[in-house]
PDB file of N, CA, C and O in Angstrom:
ATOM      1  N   PRO A   1       0.812  -1.286  -0.031  1.00  0.00           N
ATOM      2  CA  PRO A   1       0.122  -0.009  -0.059  1.00  0.00           C
ATOM      3  C   PRO A   1       0.802   1.253   0.006  1.00  0.00           C
ATOM      4  O   PRO A   1       1.526   1.440   0.985  1.00  0.00           O
ATOM      5  N   HIS A   2       0.694   2.201  -0.910  1.00  0.00           N
ATOM      6  CA  HIS A   2       1.401   3.382  -1.031  1.00  0.00           C
ATOM      7  C   HIS A   2       0.791   4.385  -0.211  1.00  0.00           C
ATOM      8  O   HIS A   2      -0.391   4.686  -0.370  1.00  0.00           O
ATOM      9  N   THR A   3       1.620   4.998   0.778  1.00  0.00           N
ATOM     10  CA  THR A   3       1.218   6.031   1.615  1.00  0.00           C
ATOM     11  C   THR A   3       1.873   7.321   1.373  1.00  0.00           C
ATOM     12  O   THR A   3       3.079   7.361   1.128  1.00  0.00           O
ATOM     13  N   HIS A   4       1.140   8.390   1.427  1.00  0.00           N
ATOM     14  CA  HIS A   4       1.633   9.724   1.130  1.00  0.00           C
ATOM     15  C   HIS A   4       2.615  10.089   2.259  1.00  0.00           C
ATOM     16  O   HIS A   4       2.274   9.813   3.409  1.00  0.00           O
ATOM     17  N   PRO A   5       3.761  10.662   2.047  1.00  0.00           N
ATOM     18  CA  PRO A   5       4.698  11.061   3.058  1.00  0.00           C
ATOM     19  C   PRO A   5       4.073  11.861   4.139  1.00  0.00           C
ATOM     20  O   PRO A   5       4.367  11.664   5.318  1.00  0.00           O
ATOM     21  N   ALA A   6       3.247  12.729   3.778  1.00  0.00           N
ATOM     22  CA  ALA A   6       2.647  13.651   4.785  1.00  0.00           C
ATOM     23  C   ALA A   6       1.763  12.978   5.696  1.00  0.00           C
ATOM     24  O   ALA A   6       1.634  13.372   6.855  1.00  0.00           O
ATOM     25  N   GLU A   7       1.037  11.804   5.153  1.00  0.00           N
ATOM     26  CA  GLU A   7       0.074  11.053   5.981  1.00  0.00           C
ATOM     27  C   GLU A   7       0.944  10.256   6.967  1.00  0.00           C
ATOM     28  O   GLU A   7       0.565  10.130   8.131  1.00  0.00           O
ATOM     29  N   ALA A   8       2.091   9.716   6.545  1.00  0.00           N
ATOM     30  CA  ALA A   8       2.949   9.008   7.425  1.00  0.00           C
ATOM     31  C   ALA A   8       3.479   9.856   8.521  1.00  0.00           C
ATOM     32  O   ALA A   8       3.528   9.396   9.662  1.00  0.00           O
ATOM     33  N   VAL A   9       3.857  10.995   8.271  1.00  0.00           N
ATOM     34  CA  VAL A   9       4.444  12.000   9.249  1.00  0.00           C
ATOM     35  C   VAL A   9       3.324  12.415  10.301  1.00  0.00           C
ATOM     36  O   VAL A   9       3.570  12.624  11.489  1.00  0.00           O
ATOM     37  N   LEU A  10       2.035  12.512   9.707  1.00  0.00           N
ATOM     38  CA  LEU A  10       0.976  12.924  10.599  1.00  0.00           C
ATOM     39  C   LEU A  10       0.686  11.781  11.578  1.00  0.00           C
ATOM     40  O   LEU A  10       0.344  11.970  12.745  1.00  0.00           O
ATOM     41  N   ALA A  11       0.851  10.584  11.010  1.00  0.00           N
ATOM     42  CA  ALA A  11       0.664   9.364  11.863  1.00  0.00           C
ATOM     43  C   ALA A  11       1.726   9.208  12.964  1.00  0.00           C
ATOM     44  O   ALA A  11       1.626   8.407  13.894  1.00  0.00           O
ATOM     45  N   GLY A  12       2.752  10.052  12.766  1.00  0.00           N
ATOM     46  CA  GLY A  12       3.825  10.003  13.755  1.00  0.00           C
ATOM     47  C   GLY A  12       4.844   8.895  13.384  1.00  0.00           C
ATOM     48  O   GLY A  12       5.655   8.556  14.245  1.00  0.00           O
ATOM     49  N   ASP A  13       4.859   8.327  12.205  1.00  0.00           N
ATOM     50  CA  ASP A  13       5.767   7.251  11.788  1.00  0.00           C
ATOM     51  C   ASP A  13       6.855   7.835  10.872  1.00  0.00           C
ATOM     52  O   ASP A  13       6.763   7.838   9.644  1.00  0.00           O
ATOM     53  N   ALA A  14       7.884   8.324  11.561  1.00  0.00           N
ATOM     54  CA  ALA A  14       9.010   8.977  10.789  1.00  0.00           C
ATOM     55  C   ALA A  14       9.679   7.959   9.985  1.00  0.00           C
ATOM     56  O   ALA A  14      10.110   8.309   8.887  1.00  0.00           O
ATOM     57  N   ALA A  15       9.841   6.681  10.389  1.00  0.00           N
ATOM     58  CA  ALA A  15      10.514   5.647   9.656  1.00  0.00           C
ATOM     59  C   ALA A  15       9.729   5.311   8.386  1.00  0.00           C
ATOM     60  O   ALA A  15      10.300   5.100   7.317  1.00  0.00           O
ATOM     61  N   ALA A  16       8.499   5.272   8.528  1.00  0.00           N
ATOM     62  CA  ALA A  16       7.574   4.870   7.344  1.00  0.00           C
ATOM     63  C   ALA A  16       7.632   6.024   6.238  1.00  0.00           C
ATOM     64  O   ALA A  16       7.674   5.846   5.021  1.00  0.00           O
ATOM     65  N   ALA A  17       7.624   7.297   6.949  1.00  0.00           N
ATOM     66  CA  ALA A  17       7.719   8.500   5.975  1.00  0.00           C
ATOM     67  C   ALA A  17       8.955   8.422   5.234  1.00  0.00           C
ATOM     68  O   ALA A  17       8.951   8.729   4.042  1.00  0.00           O
ATOM     69  N   ARG A  18      10.018   8.043   5.812  1.00  0.00           N
ATOM     70  CA  ARG A  18      11.436   8.029   5.201  1.00  0.00           C
ATOM     71  C   ARG A  18      11.489   6.822   4.192  1.00  0.00           C
ATOM     72  O   ARG A  18      12.159   6.949   3.167  1.00  0.00           O
ATOM     73  N   ALA A  19      10.882   5.786   4.418  1.00  0.00           N
ATOM     74  CA  ALA A  19      10.950   4.611   3.549  1.00  0.00           C
ATOM     75  C   ALA A  19      10.018   4.940   2.336  1.00  0.00           C
ATOM     76  O   ALA A  19      10.367   4.583   1.211  1.00  0.00           O
ATOM     77  N   VAL A  20       8.841   5.612   2.531  1.00  0.00           N
ATOM     78  CA  VAL A  20       8.012   6.065   1.370  1.00  0.00           C
ATOM     79  C   VAL A  20       8.610   7.028   0.452  1.00  0.00           C
ATOM     80  O   VAL A  20       8.482   7.020  -0.772  1.00  0.00           O
ATOM     81  N   GLU A  21       9.359   7.964   1.247  1.00  0.00           N
ATOM     82  CA  GLU A  21      10.088   8.974   0.390  1.00  0.00           C
ATOM     83  C   GLU A  21      11.214   8.285  -0.404  1.00  0.00           C
ATOM     84  O   GLU A  21      11.495   8.705  -1.526  1.00  0.00           O
ATOM     85  N   THR A  22      11.839   7.289   0.116  1.00  0.00           N
ATOM     86  CA  THR A  22      12.947   6.660  -0.674  1.00  0.00           C
ATOM     87  C   THR A  22      12.305   5.961  -1.869  1.00  0.00           C
ATOM     88  O   THR A  22      12.792   5.986  -2.999  1.00  0.00           O
ATOM     89  N   GLU A  23      11.138   5.315  -1.524  1.00  0.00           N
ATOM     90  CA  GLU A  23      10.493   4.483  -2.556  1.00  0.00           C
ATOM     91  C   GLU A  23      10.119   5.402  -3.714  1.00  0.00           C
ATOM     92  O   GLU A  23      10.296   5.013  -4.868  1.00  0.00           O
ATOM     93  N   HIS A  24       9.557   6.727  -3.428  1.00  0.00           N
ATOM     94  CA  HIS A  24       9.154   7.594  -4.375  1.00  0.00           C
ATOM     95  C   HIS A  24      10.394   8.059  -5.186  1.00  0.00           C
ATOM     96  O   HIS A  24      10.282   8.253  -6.397  1.00  0.00           O
ATOM     97  N   ARG A  25      11.570   8.241  -4.543  1.00  0.00           N
ATOM     98  CA  ARG A  25      12.735   8.654  -5.303  1.00  0.00           C
ATOM     99  C   ARG A  25      13.180   7.601  -6.286  1.00  0.00           C
ATOM    100  O   ARG A  25      13.557   7.840  -7.433  1.00  0.00           O
ATOM    101  N   ALA A  26      13.100   6.408  -5.721  1.00  0.00           N
ATOM    102  CA  ALA A  26      13.574   5.308  -6.539  1.00  0.00           C
ATOM    103  C   ALA A  26      12.588   5.057  -7.787  1.00  0.00           C
ATOM    104  O   ALA A  26      13.026   4.719  -8.886  1.00  0.00           O
ATOM    105  N   GLY A  27      11.346   5.233  -7.550  1.00  0.00           N
ATOM    106  CA  GLY A  27      10.431   5.167  -8.639  1.00  0.00           C
ATOM    107  C   GLY A  27      10.658   6.294  -9.703  1.00  0.00           C
ATOM    108  O   GLY A  27      10.649   6.098 -10.918  1.00  0.00           O
ATOM    109  N   ALA A  28      10.866   7.527  -9.073  1.00  0.00           N
ATOM    110  CA  ALA A  28      11.122   8.620 -10.050  1.00  0.00           C
ATOM    111  C   ALA A  28      12.343   8.343 -10.875  1.00  0.00           C
ATOM    112  O   ALA A  28      12.369   8.680 -12.059  1.00  0.00           O
ATOM    113  N   ALA A  29      13.373   7.730 -10.286  1.00  0.00           N
ATOM    114  CA  ALA A  29      14.654   7.380 -11.003  1.00  0.00           C
ATOM    115  C   ALA A  29      14.451   6.426 -11.955  1.00  0.00           C
ATOM    116  O   ALA A  29      15.143   6.470 -12.972  1.00  0.00           O
ATOM    117  N   ALA A  30      13.554   5.491 -11.805  1.00  0.00           N
ATOM    118  CA  ALA A  30      13.294   4.444 -12.793  1.00  0.00           C
ATOM    119  C   ALA A  30      12.367   4.834 -13.910  1.00  0.00           C
ATOM    120  O   ALA A  30      12.361   4.234 -14.984  1.00  0.00           O
ATOM    121  N   LEU A  31      11.538   5.915 -13.618  1.00  0.00           N
ATOM    122  CA  LEU A  31      10.496   6.255 -14.627  1.00  0.00           C
ATOM    123  C   LEU A  31      11.163   6.671 -15.962  1.00  0.00           C
ATOM    124  O   LEU A  31      10.730   6.183 -17.006  1.00  0.00           O
ATOM    125  N   PRO A  32      12.270   7.612 -15.985  1.00  0.00           N
ATOM    126  CA  PRO A  32      12.855   7.927 -17.347  1.00  0.00           C
ATOM    127  C   PRO A  32      13.242   6.781 -18.083  1.00  0.00           C
ATOM    128  O   PRO A  32      12.971   6.767 -19.284  1.00  0.00           O
ATOM    129  N   ARG A  33      13.837   5.801 -17.565  1.00  0.00           N
ATOM    130  CA  ARG A  33      14.308   4.614 -18.282  1.00  0.00           C
ATOM    131  C   ARG A  33      13.115   3.818 -18.880  1.00  0.00           C
ATOM    132  O   ARG A  33      13.161   3.323 -20.007  1.00  0.00           O
ATOM    133  N   ARG A  34      12.126   3.734 -18.112  1.00  0.00           N
ATOM    134  CA  ARG A  34      10.869   2.933 -18.541  1.00  0.00           C
ATOM    135  C   ARG A  34      10.241   3.738 -19.658  1.00  0.00           C
ATOM    136  O   ARG A  34       9.913   3.167 -20.697  1.00  0.00           O
ATOM    137  N   SER A  35      10.058   5.055 -19.489  1.00  0.00           N
ATOM    138  CA  SER A  35       9.304   5.854 -20.435  1.00  0.00           C
ATOM    139  C   SER A  35      10.079   5.938 -21.741  1.00  0.00           C
ATOM    140  O   SER A  35       9.491   5.945 -22.823  1.00  0.00           O
ATOM    141  N   SER A  36      11.388   6.000 -21.635  1.00  0.00           N
ATOM    142  CA  SER A  36      12.222   6.022 -22.900  1.00  0.00           C
ATOM    143  C   SER A  36      12.068   4.618 -23.698  1.00  0.00           C
ATOM    144  O   SER A  36      11.973   4.545 -24.923  1.00  0.00           O
ATOM    145  N   THR A  37      12.058   3.587 -22.866  1.00  0.00           N
ATOM    146  CA  THR A  37      11.901   2.297 -23.549  1.00  0.00           C
ATOM    147  C   THR A  37      10.617   2.185 -24.161  1.00  0.00           C
ATOM    148  O   THR A  37      10.489   1.705 -25.287  1.00  0.00           O
ATOM    149  N   TRP A  38       9.539   2.653 -23.396  1.00  0.00           N
ATOM    150  CA  TRP A  38       8.133   2.663 -24.079  1.00  0.00           C
ATOM    151  C   TRP A  38       8.123   3.616 -25.307  1.00  0.00           C
ATOM    152  O   TRP A  38       7.443   3.318 -26.289  1.00  0.00           O
ATOM    153  N   ALA A  39       8.826   4.699 -25.275  1.00  0.00           N
ATOM    154  CA  ALA A  39       8.829   5.643 -26.322  1.00  0.00           C
ATOM    155  C   ALA A  39       9.459   4.954 -27.626  1.00  0.00           C
ATOM    156  O   ALA A  39       8.965   5.107 -28.743  1.00  0.00           O
ATOM    157  N   ALA A  40      10.543   4.219 -27.386  1.00  0.00           N
ATOM    158  CA  ALA A  40      11.169   3.529 -28.532  1.00  0.00           C
ATOM    159  C   ALA A  40      10.291   2.547 -29.195  1.00  0.00           C
ATOM    160  O   ALA A  40      10.280   2.341 -30.408  1.00  0.00           O
ATOM    161  N   HIS A  41       9.445   1.867 -28.187  1.00  0.00           N
ATOM    162  CA  HIS A  41       8.654   0.840 -28.801  1.00  0.00           C
ATOM    163  C   HIS A  41       7.484   1.488 -29.577  1.00  0.00           C
ATOM    164  O   HIS A  41       7.069   0.978 -30.618  1.00  0.00           O
ATOM    165  N   SER A  42       6.954   2.629 -29.052  1.00  0.00           N
ATOM    166  CA  SER A  42       5.806   3.318 -29.622  1.00  0.00           C
ATOM    167  C   SER A  42       6.206   4.000 -30.943  1.00  0.00           C
ATOM    168  O   SER A  42       5.336   4.327 -31.750  1.00  0.00           O
ATOM    169  N   ARG A  43       7.533   4.220 -31.174  1.00  0.00           N
ATOM    170  CA  ARG A  43       7.974   4.927 -32.328  1.00  0.00           C
ATOM    171  C   ARG A  43       7.819   3.893 -33.603  1.00  0.00           C
ATOM    172  O   ARG A  43       7.603   4.322 -34.737  1.00  0.00           O
ATOM    173  N   ARG A  44       7.938   2.609 -33.330  1.00  0.00           N
ATOM    174  CA  ARG A  44       7.832   1.508 -34.307  1.00  0.00           C
ATOM    175  C   ARG A  44       6.474   1.550 -34.900  1.00  0.00           C
ATOM    176  O   ARG A  44       5.528   1.566 -34.114  1.00  0.00           O
ATOM    177  N   PRO A  45       6.243   1.570 -36.178  1.00  0.00           N
ATOM    178  CA  PRO A  45       4.930   1.531 -36.911  1.00  0.00           C
ATOM    179  C   PRO A  45       4.293   0.141 -36.502  1.00  0.00           C
ATOM    180  O   PRO A  45       4.912  -0.911 -36.659  1.00  0.00           O
ATOM    181  N   ARG A  46       3.096   0.197 -35.999  1.00  0.00           N
ATOM    182  CA  ARG A  46       2.360  -1.097 -35.727  1.00  0.00           C
ATOM    183  C   ARG A  46       1.564  -1.562 -36.979  1.00  0.00           C
ATOM    184  O   ARG A  46       0.825  -0.839 -37.647  1.00  0.00           O
ATOM    185  N   ARG A  47       1.820  -2.845 -37.192  1.00  0.00           N
ATOM    186  CA  ARG A  47       1.089  -3.492 -38.401  1.00  0.00           C
ATOM    187  C   ARG A  47      -0.122  -4.175 -37.921  1.00  0.00           C
ATOM    188  O   ARG A  47      -0.042  -4.964 -36.980  1.00  0.00           O
ATOM    189  N   ARG A  48      -1.357  -3.895 -38.571  1.00  0.00           N
ATOM    190  CA  ARG A  48      -2.475  -4.575 -38.132  1.00  0.00           C
ATOM    191  C   ARG A  48      -2.677  -5.789 -39.083  1.00  0.00           C
ATOM    192  O   ARG A  48      -3.618  -6.563 -38.905  1.00  0.00           O
TER     193      ARG A  48
END
C-alpha cells in the first residue's frame, strides 16, 4: 500500500515516511528509463 509522506508524518511514523520517500525517489529514478523504452517501442509502426 502506497502512503503519502505527509500522511505517514501525521501518523507519527517517521521511519515509514522516510521509507516511502525513498520509494518515491527510486520510482522517479526508474521512470525515465521505462518511459524512454516505451517511447522507443511506440515509435515503431504497428502493423495490423
